[in-house]
VEXTI-434585 format. One record per residue (C-alpha): residue in three letters; z negated, x, y. Coordinates in steps of 0.5 Angstrom, whole numbers, plus 2048, in hexadecimal, padded with zeros to 3 digits. Example, Ala and Ser with C-alpha at 12.3 -4.5 7.8 and 13.67 -1.06 7.14 Angstrom:
% residues 2
ala7F08197F7/ser7F281B7FE/
This chain:
% residues 500
unk5FE85393B/unk5F7855938/unk5F285793C/unk5F185D939/unk5F885F93A/unk5F6860941/unk5F386793F/unk5FA86993D/unk5FE866943/unk5F986A948/unk5FD870946/unk60486D947/unk60886C94D/unk60C86694B/unk607862948/unk60C85D945/unk60E863940/unk60786193C/unk60885B938/unk603858933/unk60885392F/unk60E85492A/unk61585492D/unk61984F929/unk62084B92B/unk61F84E932/unk61884B933/unk61184E933/unk60D84B92D/unk60584A92B/unk603849924/unk602841923/unk5FC843920/unk5F9847926/unk5F984D921/unk5F9854925/unk5F785B923/unk5F4860928/unk5F886792A/unk5F386D92B/unk5F487392F/unk5F387992A/unk5F187E92F/unk5EB879931/unk5EA87492B/unk5EA86F931/unk5EE868931/unk5F5868934/unk5F7861933/unk5F885B92E/unk5FF85A92B/unk601853927/unk601854920/unk60684F91D/unk60684B917/unk60C84C911/unk60F845914/unk60F84891B/unk61284E918/unk61884A914/unk61984791B/unk61B84D91E/unk62084E918/unk62384791A/unk624849921/unk62785091F/unk62C84C91B/unk62E847920/unk62F84C925/unk633850920/unk63A84D920/unk63B84D928/unk638854928/unk63C857923/unk642853926/unk64285792D/unk64685C92F/unk64386392D/unk644865934/unk64085F936/unk63A861932/unk63B868934/unk63A86693B/unk633862939/unk631868936/unk63286C93C/unk62E868940/unk62886893B/unk62987093B/unk629870943/unk62286B943/unk61F87093E/unk621876943/unk61E872949/unk618871945/unk617878942/unk610879945/unk60D872943/unk61087293C/unk60D87993B/unk60687793D/unk606871938/unk608876933/unk60287B935/unk5FD875935/unk5FE87292F/unk60187892A/unk5FD87E92E/unk60288392E/unk602888934/unk60688593B/unk60B88A93B/unk60D889933/unk60D881935/unk61288293B/unk616886936/unk616880931/unk61887B936/unk61E880938/unk620881930/unk61F87992F/unk624878935/unk62987D933/unk62A87892D/unk62B872931/unk630876935/unk63487992F/unk63587392C/unk63786F932/unk63D874932/unk63E87492A/unk63E86D92A/unk64586D92C/unk647872927/unk64786E920/unk64F86D91F/unk65386A91A/unk656870916/unk65D86F913/unk65E87390C/unk664875908/unk66686F904/unk6668718FC/unk66A86A8FB/unk6718688FD/unk672863902/unk66A863904/unk66686690A/unk65F868909/unk65A86890E/unk65286990E/unk64E866913/unk647867915/unk643861916/unk63B85F918/unk63785E912/unk633858915/unk62C858917/unk62885E917/unk62185F915/unk61D865919/unk616868917/unk61486D91B/unk60E87291B/unk608874920/unk60A87B921/unk61087A925/unk610873927/unk61587392C/unk61A878929/unk61A875922/unk61C86E925/unk621870929/unk625875924/unk62586F91F/unk626869924/unk62B86C928/unk63086E922/unk62F86791F/unk630863926/unk636868927/unk639866920/unk63985F922/unk63285D91E/unk62C859921/unk62585C91F/unk61E85A91E/unk61A86091F/unk61286191C/unk60F866920/unk60886A91D/unk60286691F/unk5FF86C922/unk60586D927/unk608866929/unk608866930/unk60D86B930/unk61286792C/unk610861931/unk612865937/unk619866934/unk61A85F933/unk61885D93A/unk61D86293C/unk62285F938/unk62185993B/unk62285C942/unk62885F93F/unk62B85893E/unk62C859936/unk62C852934/unk62784E930/unk62684F929/unk62A856929/unk62385A929/unk61D857927/unk61685B926/unk611858921/unk60A85A921/unk60485991C/unk60285C915/unk60885F912/unk60685C90B/unk60785590F/unk60D857913/unk61285B90F/unk612857908/unk61685190B/unk61B85690D/unk61C859907/unk61C853903/unk621850908/unk629851906/unk62B85090D/unk62785690E/unk62D85B90C/unk62A86290E/unk62386590E/unk62186B912/unk61B86E911/unk617874913/unk610876910/unk60D87890A/unk611879903/unk60C875900/unk60D86F904/unk615871904/unk6158708FD/unk6118698FD/unk617867902/unk61C8698FE/unk6198658F8/unk61885F8FC/unk61F85F8FF/unk6238608F8/unk6238588F7/unk6288578FD/unk62B85E8FD/unk62A860904/unk62D866907/unk62886B908/unk62687190D/unk62087490C/unk61D87A90F/unk61787C90B/unk61288290A/unk61388990B/unk60F88F909/unk61389490D/unk61389C90B/unk6148A290F/unk6178A890C/unk6168AE910/unk6198B590E/unk6178BC910/unk61E8BD914/unk61C8B7918/unk61A8B8920/unk6138B791F/unk6118B4926/unk6168AF925/unk6148AD91E/unk60D8AC920/unk60F8A8927/unk6148A4923/unk60F8A391D/unk6098A1922/unk60E89B925/unk61089991E/unk60989891C/unk605895922/unk60A891926/unk60788A926/unk60188D924/unk60488E91D/unk60588791C/unk60D88791B/unk611886915/unk61588D917/unk60E890918/unk60D897914/unk60989790E/unk60A89D90A/unk60B8A490D/unk60E8A9908/unk60E8B090B/unk6118B6908/unk60B8BB906/unk60D8C190A/unk60C8BD911/unk6078B890E/unk6008BB911/unk6048BC918/unk6078B5918/unk6008B2916/unk5FD8B691C/unk6028B4921/unk6028AC91F/unk5FA8AC91F/unk5FA8AE926/unk5FF8AA928/unk5FB8A4925/unk5F58A6928/unk5F88A692F/unk5FA89E92E/unk5F7899932/unk5F4893930/unk5F388D934/unk5F4885935/unk5FC884936/unk5FC88393E/unk5F988A93F/unk5FF88C93C/unk5FC891937/unk600895931/unk5FC89092C/unk5FA88992D/unk5F6885928/unk5F8882921/unk5FA87B921/unk5F487991D/unk5EE87A919/unk5F187B912/unk5F6880915/unk5F0884917/unk5ED883910/unk5F388690D/unk5F388C911/unk5EC88E90F/unk5ED88C907/unk5F3891907/unk5EF89790B/unk5E9896906/unk5EE895900/unk5F289C902/unk5EB8A0903/unk5E889D8FD/unk5EE8A08F9/unk5EE8A78FD/unk5F28A6903/unk5EF8AA909/unk5EE8A6910/unk5F18AA916/unk5EF8A691B/unk5ED89E91C/unk5EB89A916/unk5E7895919/unk5E788E91E/unk5E7890925/unk5E188F929/unk5E588B92E/unk5E5885929/unk5E6882923/unk5ED881923/unk5EE889925/unk5EF88E920/unk5EF896921/unk5F6899920/unk5F589D91A/unk5F88A3916/unk5F78A490F/unk5F98AA90B/unk5FA8AC904/unk5FB8A5902/unk5FB8A48FB/unk6018A18F7/unk5FC89B8F5/unk5F98998FB/unk5FB8928FD/unk5FE894904/unk604897901/unk6068918FD/unk60388B902/unk60688A909/unk60088C90E/unk602888914/unk5FE88C918/unk5FC89391C/unk5FB897915/unk5FF89D914/unk5FF8A090D/unk6028A790C/unk6048AB906/unk6088B1904/unk60E8B2900/unk6118B88FD/unk6198B68FB/unk61E8B28FE/unk61F8AE8F8/unk6178AD8F7/unk6178AA8FF/unk61D8A58FD/unk61A8A38F7/unk6138A18FA/unk61689E900/unk61A89A8FC/unk6148988F7/unk6138918FA/unk61588A8FA/unk61788A901/unk61D88D904/unk61D88B90B/unk61E89290F/unk61C89990E/unk61C89F913/unk61F8A6912/unk61D8AC916/unk6228B2914/unk6278B6918/unk62B8B8912/unk6328B4912/unk6338B490A/unk62B8B2909/unk62C8AC90E/unk6328AA90A/unk62F8AB903/unk6288A8905/unk62B8A2909/unk6308A0903/unk62A8A08FE/unk62589C902/unk625895900/unk624892906/unk62888D90B/unk627891911/unk626899912/unk62389C918/unk6258A4919/unk6218A891D/unk61F8A2921/unk61B89B921/unk61F896925/unk625893921/unk62588C922/unk629887927/unk62D881928/unk633885926/unk63188791F/unk630884918/unk628884917/unk626883910/unk62388690A/unk625887902/unk6208858FC/unk61B8818FE/unk61B882905/unk62087C906/unk627879906/unk62C87990B/unk62C87C912/unk62A87A919/unk62E87D91F/unk63587F920/unk63B87A91D/unk63887A916/unk632876919/unk63687191C/unk63A870916/unk63486F912/unk633868915/unk63B867914/unk63F86490E/unk64586790C/unk64B86290A/unk651864907/unk657860909/unk65E860905/unk66485C908/unk66A85A905/unk66F85B90B/unk675859907/unk672852907/unk67085290F/unk67584F914/unk67685191B/unk67684B920/unk67A84C926/unk67884892C/unk67C847932/unk679849938/
């Protein structure tokens, strides 16, 4: 345990949840070279602790451990895997407050949001503990004489999981619980911005009795840790949440070994607000969609299209609601916490400056906040021109651009004018319009007159360059499984009678 991690441990009731080493084959492992990296509190810039930075050969050894554990884990009865996952869920629930505080300190999000993330993260473990028992052999009507036809779902093998900093617990459990329920063993690499959450979850898998080698967490530089996984043919599935740019790179690097890929990539969510919408509800839901996780969310609202007849009223109400948002360190439970790093703040400044230079109007905010270098004022830009960078690039921060439209067709076309297709938000009370526009939107998910749509039972994912595959629901587990077709010639089989 490094000395600097004491600053993190002071905030946690169960001190052993704070781990500084990687977790491989049921053991806590430092780098043989002694290399570490420092994790800082985004609210203050103060160091929270040093974490082991493993080498490429040590990362490859994690695959060795997962491969060695695979046959026994895949061979367990699904009910046995379900019991162990349920025990992991129980321990997450028991340590909810400590897990939430770890998120606040290393990621910066408000405490109530962090508690919500732990609930969300645990829900996937609970869901897949139940779903583990359900992938059955499926019989289908044979197309051949004297033949029986069956379809089997089998675990793919070792699964590599690469998770982001904005939801450091939920993105790991959403992937790992699905893979482990399917019978896969996993090697996971958390973001170096937020490794303590993943290591705490590893501690709880150990307490839950999950066997060594089934769940491995490898910390260090992504450029060092991940290539041994993409190159290794024993890694049969790779799941990644992060930017489209990195997703493309992983796609290319996984091609040589033809892995199953699940990718949840960038989002550039539009909202379309029609004049027949409930204005108060549309404003309130749009505030939620824009500013949750301080805007650092792939589901974050990035373009707000409002029908011209209500445009002025919407802008006024939205701006007033934005001005009312509180800003502060996550432990004070504000509406808006710090951004994760200096680059995130620089991006907000650049997007605001670009939009204003091209003719947008600053309704409120627009500057770094007086609280410190990682804080940015909640910002509203109106009359944003079509050539502004913020309308084509993910902002990933608390800056909201609003612009008017005149026709339904125009609104849909502008909403679809993006390489991304993760989620879209729609506000209207006209059933026919809701149907038409929902059908026309080129997005994997559409939220109608609400913001929250995600959860363990739904298949989360997007279209276009927002990703591949789905996470959550039965589809999320099936993406870690292979379909085997079995055709049996029953005429050649003989029944052997055994005397009792």
